[in-house]
C-alpha positions, 0 to 999 in steps of 0.5 A: 499499500505504500506506493499508493496515494489518497485524497482525503476530501474535507471542509466544504461549505456546510455549516460543519466546515470546521469540524469536517477539517479537524476530522480530515487532518486526524484521518490524513495523520492516521493514514499516513501512519500506515505508509499511505501518501495522503493529501487533504483537499478541500471540497470547493470549486477547484476540486473537479479540476484538481480530481482530473488533473492529479487523479488519486488512487482512491479518495475518502470523504471526511465531509460533514453535512451537505454535499459530503453526506447527500451523495453529491460528491460521491456522485462526482467521484463516481463520474470521474471514476475515482474509487472512494471509501464510503457509501454510495449516492443513492444510499447516501440520499436515503440515510441523509434524509432523517424521515426516510431513514426512519420510515425504512426501519420502522417498515422493517419492524425496528423501533424509532420514536413517532414522528411528524415532518413539517415543512416551513410553508406548512406554518405559513399556509395553515398558521403557525399556532394551529399547526404547533397546537395540532403537534402537541395534541399529536405527539405530546411533550416533551418534543425533540425537534431537528432539521430533517437533514444535517448532522452535528445536532445543529438546530436540535432542541428538546422542547418541554414546555409548549410556551418554548415551542415557537422559538425552538421552531425558528431556531431549528428552521434556520438550519433547514426548510423542514422540521422533524419533531419526534416524541422525546425518548428518555434513556441512555444515548449510545452510537454504534459504528458499523465497518464492513469486513470480508465476513460482512458488517461488524458492530464496533463496541457502543460508545455511551454519551453523558452530556453535562446538560442532558442534551447532546447538542453542537457544544456538547459534542465538540467542546472537550469536557461538555460530555462524558463518554464510556466506550464501551457503553455501560450496558448488559451484554444482552443490550450491547448485542441488541444495539449492535444488531439495530446498527447492522440492520440500519446499515444493511437495510439502507444500503450503506457501505464500508462505514457508518454510525447509527445514533439510538436511545436505550430505554430503561427495559434495554430496547433500543430506539433508532435516532438517526445514521451517519455515512460520513462520521466525524473524527475529531478528538471529541468524535465517537467513531475513534472512540469505538475504534480504540474500544475494539483495540484497532486504530483508526489508520487501520481501519480506514486503510483496510477500507481504502484497500476495499475501495480500490478492489471495488474498481 
C-alpha cells in the first residue's frame, strides 16, 4: 500500500466545515502512519479540476453535512471514476434524509420514536399556532426538534414546555426548510459504528454519551469536557448485542457501505430506539467513531487503510 496515494476530502461549505477540517486532519495523519501518501483537499470549486489533473488512487470523504453526506460528492467521484471509501450516492440520500431513514427502519419492524415532518411552508399556509397546537396534541411533550437533514445536532432542541415551541421551531428552521419533530424518548444515548469486513458488517463497541446539560447538542459534541463518554457503553451484554444488531440492521437496510454510525436511545427496559444514521462519522478528538475503534482494540489508520483497500478492489 505504500505506493498508493489517497486524497482526503474535507472542509466544504456546509455549517459543519470546521468540524470536517478537524476530521480530515486527524484521518490524514492516521493514514500516513500506515505508509500511505495522503493529501488533504478542500471540497471547493477547484476540486473537480484537481481530481482530473491529479487523480488519486482513492479518495476518502471526510465531509460532514451537505454535499459530503447527501451523495453529491460521491456522484462526482463516480462520474470521474475515482474509487472512494464510503456509501454510494443513492444510499447516501436515503440516510441523509432522516424521515426517509426512519420510515425504512420502521417498515422493517425496528423501533424509532414517533415523528411528524413539517415543511416551513406549512406554518405560513395553515397558521403557525394552529400547526403547533396540533403537533402537541399528536405527539405530546416533551418533543425533540431537529432539521430533517443535516448533522452535528445543529438546530436540534428538546422542547418541554409548549411556550418554548415557537422559538425552538425558528431556531430549527435556521438550518433547513423542514422540521422533524419526534416524541422525546428518555434513556441512555449511544452511538454504534459499523465497519464492513470480508465477513460482513461488524458493529464496534457502543459508545455511551453523557452530556453535562442532558442534551447532546453541538456544543456538547465538540467542546472538550462538556460530555462524558464510556467506551464501551455501560450496558448489559444482552443490550450491547441489541444495539449492535440495530446498527447493523440500519447499515444493511439502507444499503450503506464501508462505514456508518447509528445513534440510538436505550430505554430502561433495554430496548434500543433508532434515531439517525451517519454515513460520514466525525473523526475529531471528541468524536465517537475513534472511541469505538479504540475500544475494539484497533487503530483509525488500520480501519480506514483496510477500507481504502476495499475501495481499490471495487474499482
